[in-house]
C-alpha positions as CSV (number, residue, x, y, z in Angstrom):
1,M,0.5,-0.2,1.0
2,H,4.0,0.0,-1.1
3,P,4.4,4.2,-1.0
4,G,6.3,4.7,-4.7
5,P,8.2,4.5,-6.9
6,I,10.0,1.0,-7.6
7,N,13.2,1.5,-6.6
8,R,13.8,-1.4,-9.8
9,G,16.7,-3.6,-9.0
10,L,16.2,-3.7,-5.7
11,E,13.3,-4.2,-4.7
12,L,12.0,-5.2,-7.7
13,D,13.4,-7.0,-10.5
14,S,12.2,-4.9,-13.5
15,E,10.5,-7.5,-15.4
16,I,8.8,-9.0,-12.3
17,A,8.0,-5.2,-11.4
18,D,6.2,-4.7,-15.0
19,V,4.6,-7.5,-15.8
20,R,2.9,-8.7,-11.7
21,S,3.5,-5.6,-9.4
22,V,0.5,-4.8,-7.6
23,V,2.6,-1.4,-7.1
24,L,1.4,1.4,-8.9
25,E,-2.0,-0.2,-7.7
26,Q,-1.3,0.6,-4.4
27,V,0.3,3.0,-4.6
28,T,-3.5,5.3,-6.6
29,N,-4.9,3.0,-4.0
30,G,-3.0,5.5,-0.8
31,L,-2.6,8.7,-1.9
32,A,-6.5,8.5,-1.8
33,V,-6.6,6.5,1.8
34,R,-3.8,8.8,3.2
35,M,-6.5,12.5,1.5
36,A,-8.8,10.4,3.4
37,V,-7.0,10.0,7.0
38,I,-5.2,13.9,6.2
39,Y,-9.0,14.8,5.8
40,L,-11.1,13.0,8.5
41,L,-8.4,14.1,11.0
42,T,-8.3,17.8,10.2
43,G,-12.5,17.7,10.4
44,L,-12.4,16.4,14.5
45,L,-9.3,18.5,15.3
46,T,-11.3,21.7,14.2
47,K,-14.2,20.3,15.9
48,Q,-12.2,19.4,19.0
49,T,-10.7,23.3,18.6
50,S,-14.6,24.3,18.6
51,L,-15.5,23.0,21.9
52,T,-13.0,24.6,23.5
């Protein structure tokens, strides 16, 4: 997944980035995935520390 933002002209030509790119969708989904992973990891860490 692309973390965003797009470096227009470096990673993608502007014409391609605007018409056929899925980068914006990947950025949106990537944020939700990263938040879910952090949530799960902090929950696991909290459970582990409370057991010891």
